[in-house]
C-alpha positions in Angstrom: 27.1 31.5 -6.2 26.0 29.1 -3.4 24.8 25.7 -4.4 20.9 25.7 -4.5 20.7 22.5 -2.3 22.8 24.3 0.4 20.6 27.3 0.2 17.5 25.1 0.6 19.1 23.2 3.5 20.0 26.4 5.4 16.5 27.8 4.8 14.9 24.6 6.2 17.2 24.7 9.2 16.2 28.3 9.8 12.5 27.6 9.5 12.8 24.5 11.8 14.5 26.6 14.5 11.9 29.3 14.2 9.0 27.0 14.6 10.5 24.4 17.0 8.5 25.7 20.1 5.3 25.1 18.2 5.9 21.7 16.5 5.9 19.4 19.5 2.9 18.5 21.6 2.4 18.0 25.3 3.9 15.2 27.3 1.8 12.3 28.6 1.8 13.9 32.1 0.8 17.3 30.7 -2.0 15.7 28.6 -3.4 14.0 31.7 -3.3 17.2 33.7 -4.8 19.2 30.8 -7.6 16.7 30.5 -8.3 16.9 34.3 -8.2 20.7 34.3 -10.4 21.0 31.2 -13.1 18.6 32.5 -13.2 20.4 35.8 -13.5 23.8 34.1 -16.2 22.6 31.8 -18.3 21.4 34.8 -17.6 24.7 36.6 -18.7 26.8 33.6 -22.0 24.9 33.4 -22.4 24.6 37.2 -22.8 20.8 36.8 -22.3 18.4 39.6 -20.5 15.2 38.9 -23.9 13.5 39.0 -25.2 15.9 36.3 -22.1 15.4 34.2 -22.3 11.7 34.5 -25.9 11.8 33.3 -25.2 14.1 30.3 -22.1 12.1 29.2 -23.2 8.6 29.9 -20.0 8.0 31.9 -20.0 6.9 35.5 -19.6 9.5 38.3 -16.7 7.4 39.6 -14.9 7.5 36.3 -15.3 11.3 35.9 -14.0 11.8 39.4 -10.9 9.7 38.6 -10.3 11.6 35.4 -10.5 15.0 37.2 -8.1 13.8 39.9 -5.7 12.5 37.2 -6.1 8.9 38.4 -7.5 7.5 35.1 -6.7 7.7 31.4 -9.9 7.1 29.5 -10.3 5.4 26.2 -11.0 7.4 23.1 -14.6 6.1 23.2 -15.0 7.4 26.7 -13.4 10.7 25.8 -15.9 11.0 22.8 -18.8 10.4 25.2 -17.6 13.2 27.5 -17.0 15.6 24.6 -20.5 14.9 23.2 -22.0 15.3 26.6 -20.4 18.7 27.0 -21.1 19.5 23.2 -17.4 20.2 22.7 -14.6 18.9 20.5 -12.5 15.8 21.2 -9.2 17.7 21.0 -10.3 20.3 23.5 -9.4 17.6 26.2 -6.0 17.0 24.8 -4.3 20.3 24.3 -5.1 24.0 23.5 -5.0 25.3 19.9 -1.3 25.7 19.0 0.2 29.1 18.7 0.6 30.7 15.3 3.6 32.6 14.2 3.0 35.2 11.5 -0.2 33.5 10.5 1.5 30.1 10.1 1.2 26.9 12.3 3.7 24.1 11.7 3.1 20.7 13.3 4.9 17.3 13.2 3.0 14.1 13.4 6.1 12.2 14.5 6.6 14.6 17.4 2.9 14.5 18.4 2.1 10.9 17.9 1.4 9.0 21.1 -1.2 7.0 23.0 -2.8 9.7 25.2 -5.6 7.3 26.4 -6.0 3.7 27.5 -6.5 2.5 24.0 -4.6 0.5 21.4 -4.7 3.4 18.9 -2.0 6.1 18.4 -3.2 9.6 18.1 -1.5 12.8 16.8 -3.7 16.0 17.2 -2.2 17.8 14.2 -4.5 20.7 14.5 -6.6 20.8 17.7 -10.0 22.5 17.4 -9.9 26.2 16.7 -13.3 28.1 16.6 -12.0 30.3 13.8 -11.9 27.3 11.5 -14.5 25.1 12.9 -12.6 21.8 12.7 -9.8 19.6 14.3 -7.5 17.4 12.4 -6.0 14.1 13.7 -3.7 11.5 12.5 -4.8 8.1 13.8 -2.9 4.8 13.7 -4.9 1.6 14.0 -2.7 -1.3 15.2 -3.3 -4.7 13.5 -6.6 -6.3 14.6 -7.8 -3.1 16.3 -11.5 -2.2 16.2 -13.5 0.6 17.8 -17.2 1.2 17.6 -18.2 4.8 18.2 -21.5 6.1 19.5 -23.0 9.1 17.7 -21.3 12.4 18.2 -23.1 15.8 18.7 -25.6 16.7 16.1 -24.3 17.7 12.6 -20.7 16.8 13.4 -19.1 15.6 10.1 -15.9 13.5 9.7 -13.6 13.3 6.7 -11.4 10.2 6.7 -8.4 9.9 4.4 -6.3 6.7 4.4 -2.6 7.6 4.4 -1.0 4.2 4.7 -2.3 0.6 4.8 -5.8 -0.7 4.7 -8.7 0.0 7.1 -12.4 -0.5 7.3 -15.0 2.1 8.2 -18.4 1.4 9.6 -21.0 3.8 8.1 -24.8 3.3 8.1 -24.3 -0.3 9.3 -21.9 -1.4 6.6 -18.2 -1.9 6.8 -16.4 -0.2 3.9 -12.9 -1.2 3.0 -10.5 1.7 2.3 -7.1 1.6 0.9 -4.3 4.2 0.7 -5.4 7.4 -0.9 -9.2 6.7 -0.5 -11.4 9.0 1.4 -14.9 9.1 2.9 -17.0 12.0 4.4 -19.9 11.0 6.6 -22.3 12.3 9.2 -20.7 11.4 12.6 -23.9 12.0 14.6 -24.8 8.4 14.0 -23.1 5.1 15.1 -19.9 4.4 13.2 -16.7 2.5 13.7 -13.1 1.9 12.6 -11.1 -1.3 12.4 -7.9 -2.7 10.9 -8.4 -6.3 9.7 -4.8 -6.6 8.4 -1.4 -7.5 9.9 0.1 -4.1 9.4 -0.7 -0.7 11.0 -3.2 1.5 9.2 -2.8 5.3 9.3 -5.5 7.8 8.4 -6.2 11.5 8.8 -9.5 12.5 10.3 -10.8 16.0 9.8 -13.7 16.5 12.2 -16.0 19.5 11.5 -18.3 21.0 14.1 -21.4 23.0 13.1 -21.7 26.8 13.7 -23.5 27.5 16.9 -22.3 24.5 18.8 -20.5 24.9 22.1 -17.3 23.8 20.3 -17.6 26.8 18.0 -18.2 29.2 20.8 -15.2 28.2 22.9 
């Protein structure tokens, strides 16, 4: 009889080979092109001019034009403004929903983790938004000293933050809350909030962002 550890190892190799096309994310060049194409398509679907899009998103016309031409990599804060302006999900600008194989989707944070925007924060879109489920799931890494204040997202958007490693602080209802490994917070993200890492070591957290039924995110 074969050793159990060998059987498990061979099974893991078989599974990894089977799912390998679905584990990795897009390259930086592909992300920038996908962002440009998605923004252009969203404007086209709504028949919005750059002026109209700039007004709805609170982002300059020049910046939107640069993004559509692939000449600018916006910060996460800017991407959120654009997503809120179009009432769509953040991950919809990063990559499409990953393919499923026999009802299973396997992803690797190590393979996906990168800095897709001009920001000192690493991002891994573990599960980009899928209207069937109504949420997207990110792994975020805050580098030491990093702080980001976020404007309100679309109405009724809810975030679920779970600290995986290190210590971070979360701004909710005007108060910074210190969170350690294994601690979690759920909050209404349609109000000002923020994230920061006051320590000398990276802080890693998972962020499940849920979008309400009936939003453009859910209808895409």
